[in-house]
C-alpha positions in Angstrom: -16.5 28.3 -2.6 -12.7 27.8 -2.2 -10.7 25.6 -4.5 -7.2 24.1 -4.3 -4.8 23.1 -7.0 -3.8 19.5 -7.0 -1.8 17.8 -9.7 -2.8 20.5 -12.2 -6.5 20.0 -11.4 -8.8 22.2 -9.4 -10.3 20.3 -6.4 -13.5 21.7 -4.9 -13.7 21.8 -1.2 -17.4 22.3 -1.1 -19.0 19.9 1.4 -22.3 20.1 -0.4 -20.7 19.1 -3.7 -18.9 16.2 -2.1 -22.0 15.0 -0.4 -23.9 15.1 -3.7 -21.1 13.0 -5.2 -21.3 10.5 -2.4 -25.1 10.3 -2.8 -24.7 9.7 -6.5 -22.2 7.0 -5.9 -24.4 5.4 -3.2 -27.2 5.2 -5.8 -24.8 3.5 -8.3 -23.6 1.1 -5.7 -27.1 0.2 -4.6 -27.9 -0.6 -8.2 -24.8 -2.7 -8.8 -25.3 -6.4 -8.2 -21.7 -6.9 -7.1 -21.9 -4.1 -4.4 -25.5 -3.6 -3.3 -25.4 -6.3 -0.6 -22.2 -5.2 1.0 -23.4 -2.1 3.0 -20.3 -0.1 2.0 -19.7 2.9 4.3 -19.8 6.5 3.2 -16.2 6.8 4.3 -15.2 4.1 1.7 -17.3 5.8 -1.0 -15.5 9.1 -0.3 -12.1 7.4 -0.5 -13.1 5.9 -3.9 -14.3 9.3 -5.2 -11.1 11.1 -4.2 -9.0 8.2 -5.7 -10.8 8.7 -9.0 -10.9 12.4 -9.3 -14.5 12.5 -8.0 -15.8 10.6 -11.0 -18.8 8.5 -9.9 -18.4 5.9 -12.7 -14.7 5.4 -12.0 -15.2 5.3 -8.3 -17.8 2.6 -8.8 -15.4 0.6 -11.0 -12.6 0.7 -8.4 -15.0 -0.4 -5.6 -16.1 -3.4 -7.7 -12.4 -4.4 -8.2 -11.6 -3.7 -4.6 -14.4 -5.8 -3.1 -13.7 -8.6 -5.7 -10.1 -8.7 -4.6 -11.1 -9.3 -1.0 -13.7 -11.8 -2.0 -11.1 -13.7 -4.0 -8.3 -13.4 -1.3 -10.2 -13.7 2.0 -13.4 -15.3 0.8 -15.5 -12.4 2.0 -15.9 -9.1 0.1 -16.6 -7.4 3.4 -13.4 -8.6 5.0 -10.2 -6.6 5.3 -6.6 -7.5 5.9 -5.5 -7.5 9.5 -2.0 -7.4 11.0 -2.2 -11.1 11.7 -2.5 -11.6 7.9 0.8 -9.9 7.2 2.8 -10.0 10.4 5.7 -12.1 9.1 6.0 -10.3 5.8 6.2 -6.9 7.4 9.2 -8.0 9.5 11.2 -8.2 6.3 11.0 -4.5 6.0 10.2 -4.6 2.3 7.2 -2.4 2.8 7.3 0.3 5.5 5.2 3.2 6.8 8.0 5.3 8.3 5.9 8.2 9.3 7.5 10.5 6.7 6.0 13.2 4.6 7.0 14.4 1.2 7.8 18.1 0.5 4.0 18.7 0.1 3.2 17.1 3.5 1.7 13.9 2.1 2.4 10.5 3.8 4.9 8.1 2.4 5.0 4.4 1.8 8.7 3.2 1.7 9.5 0.1 -0.5 12.9 -1.7 -0.4 12.6 -4.0 -3.5 16.1 -5.4 -3.0 14.9 -7.3 0.0 12.2 -9.2 -1.9 13.1 -12.5 -3.6 10.1 -13.9 -5.4 11.8 -17.3 -5.6 11.6 -17.5 -1.8 8.5 -15.5 -0.9 5.4 -16.2 -3.1 3.9 -13.0 -4.6 0.7 -13.3 -2.7 2.5 -12.2 0.5 3.8 -9.0 -0.9 0.4 -8.2 -2.6 -1.5 -8.9 0.6 0.9 -6.7 2.6 0.6 -3.9 0.1 -3.1 -3.9 0.4 -2.8 -3.9 4.2 -0.3 -1.0 4.2 -2.5 1.0 1.8 -5.5 0.5 4.2 -3.3 1.7 7.1 -2.3 4.8 5.2 -5.7 5.8 3.7 -8.4 4.7 6.1 -8.1 7.5 8.7 -5.6 9.9 7.3 -7.6 12.7 5.6 -4.5 14.0 3.8 -3.9 10.5 2.2 -7.6 10.1 1.5 -8.1 13.4 -0.3 -4.7 14.2 -1.7 -2.9 10.9 -2.0 0.3 9.3 -1.0 3.9 9.1 -2.3 5.6 5.8 -2.8 9.4 5.9 -2.4 11.2 2.9 -3.8 14.9 2.7 -3.0 16.2 0.6 -5.9 19.8 0.4 -4.6 21.1 -3.1 -4.9 18.1 -4.3 -6.9 18.7 -7.1 -9.5 17.0 -9.8 -11.5 16.7 -12.0 -8.4 14.3 -9.4 -7.0 12.0 -9.4 -10.0 9.2 -11.5 -11.4 6.6 -10.7 -14.0 3.9 -12.2 -11.8 4.6 -10.1 -8.7 5.1 -6.9 -10.8 1.8 -7.5 -12.6 -0.2 -8.1 -9.5 1.3 -5.1 -7.6 0.7 -2.8 -10.6 -2.9 -4.1 -11.0 -3.6 -3.3 -7.4 -2.2 0.3 -7.7 -3.9 0.9 -11.1 -7.3 -0.6 -10.6 -8.0 -2.5 -7.4 -7.5 -0.1 -4.5 -9.1 3.3 -3.8 -6.0 5.4 -3.4 -4.6 8.4 -5.1 -1.0 8.0 -6.0 0.8 11.3 -6.1 4.2 9.9 -7.2 6.1 6.7 -7.3 9.7 7.7 -6.8 12.3 5.2 -8.0 15.6 6.2 -6.4 18.9 4.8 -7.8 17.2 2.5 -10.3 19.9 0.4 -12.1 20.2 0.4 -15.9 18.7 -3.0 -16.2 15.5 -1.6 -14.8 15.4 1.7 -16.7 16.5 0.2 -20.0 14.8 -3.3 -19.9 12.3 -3.8 -17.0 10.6 -0.5 -17.4 9.5 -1.3 -20.9 8.3 -4.8 -19.8 6.1 -3.5 -17.0 4.6 -0.3 -18.5 1.9 -2.2 -20.3 0.8 -3.8 -17.0 -0.4 -0.5 -15.5 -2.8 2.2 -16.3 -1.6 5.3 -18.2 -2.4 7.4 -15.2 -0.2 5.3 -12.9 2.6 5.2 -15.4 2.7 9.0 -15.4 3.2 9.1 -11.7 6.6 7.4 -11.9 9.7 9.6 -11.4 13.3 8.7 -11.3 15.8 10.2 -8.8 19.2 9.6 -7.3 20.8 10.4 -4.0 21.8 13.7 -5.5 18.3 14.8 -6.4 16.0 13.1 -3.8 16.0 16.2 -1.6 14.0 17.9 -4.3 11.1 15.9 -3.1 11.8 15.4 0.6 13.2 17.4 3.5 16.3 16.0 5.1 14.5 15.2 8.4 12.0 13.1 6.4 14.6 10.6 5.1 16.9 8.1 6.7 20.6 8.8 6.7 21.3 6.0 4.1 18.8 7.8 1.8 20.4 11.2 2.3 18.5 12.4 5.3 18.8 12.7 9.1 15.8 10.7 10.3 16.2 7.7 12.7 15.1 4.2 11.7 12.0 2.7 13.4 12.1 -1.1 13.7 9.3 -3.0 11.9 8.8 -5.0 15.1 7.8 -1.8 16.8 5.3 -1.0 14.0 3.9 -4.5 14.1 3.3 -4.4 17.8 1.6 -1.0 17.5 -0.7 -2.4 14.9 -1.7 -5.3 17.1 -2.6 -2.8 19.9 -4.5 -0.6 17.4 -6.5 -3.6 16.2 -7.1 -5.0 19.7 -5.3 -8.3 19.0 -2.9 -10.2 21.2 0.7 -10.0 20.0 3.0 -13.0 19.7 6.6 -12.6 18.3 7.5 -14.3 15.0 11.0 -15.4 14.0 11.6 -14.9 10.3 14.2 -17.8 10.5 11.4 -20.2 11.1 8.8 -18.9 8.6 7.6 -21.3 5.9 6.7 -18.8 3.2 4.7 -21.5 1.3 2.0 -21.4 4.0 -0.8 -18.8 4.1 -0.1 -15.9 6.3 -2.7 -16.9 8.9 -1.0 -20.3 9.2 2.4 -18.6 9.6 1.1 -16.4 12.4 -0.7 -19.2 14.1 2.1 -21.7 13.9 4.7 -19.2 15.1 2.4 -18.3 18.0 2.1 -21.9 19.0 5.9 -22.4 18.7 6.5 -19.2 20.8 4.1 -20.5 23.4 5.9 -23.9 23.5 9.2 -22.1 23.9 7.9 -20.0 26.8 6.6 -23.2 28.5 9.9 -24.9 28.1 11.7 -22.0 29.6 9.5 -22.2 32.6 
């Protein structure tokens, strides 16, 4: 039976062993009142196991938190975020799946925190979008499912106006406890002193010890230790071309088999729920097209 080193831990590649773990987790799920009626798929159980070092007990715990989050957010523990739930927020470019890989070949979630202003955009929007992007990264990609993802945060230009305790707490709770994903690294690039000297000590108690250990700090001068040049944008020290978020959003609509209607960020009322934003902007877009005719 072959084994592979991952984060200092030997990971068995035995199909029989994995299937036995899935069976054990299935038994635990069927005996859990919060999960038994949800008909969770083996694929989701496998994701939870990989996310929690193949510990059945820890995988069960994250599944409870995961399904509870969807029940609380969407009113249905079986529901999942769709592109229509996060369309407008994704256009801000705060969260991106750029198609990059880290030096180990694992997929990357790019975060641009200096674009987020919690005074203007309620925290529920960034948390919902984070859940959606994590689903996109981990549902079908075997690399992400088994060996995890890297989160790259470009902290250039970040300041107090981009921070709130509420949004930080909810994001870190998702990454620590509520989503079945293995985090390889959270790379904070060019973090300012107010973050490293003040904010870091404020937010560390909000996250699990395991997540806290995944954070690493880098600068433009050292980021190429973790990424090849062709996996980073020019402004981050690489050579890769930028992909517009509108293109990503349209591709997601096609993937989910939903009709696409453009949204103008200038007209978004962020106090609305995302479904209302998408619906209202679609109606406005239809009216504009009719007027043009």
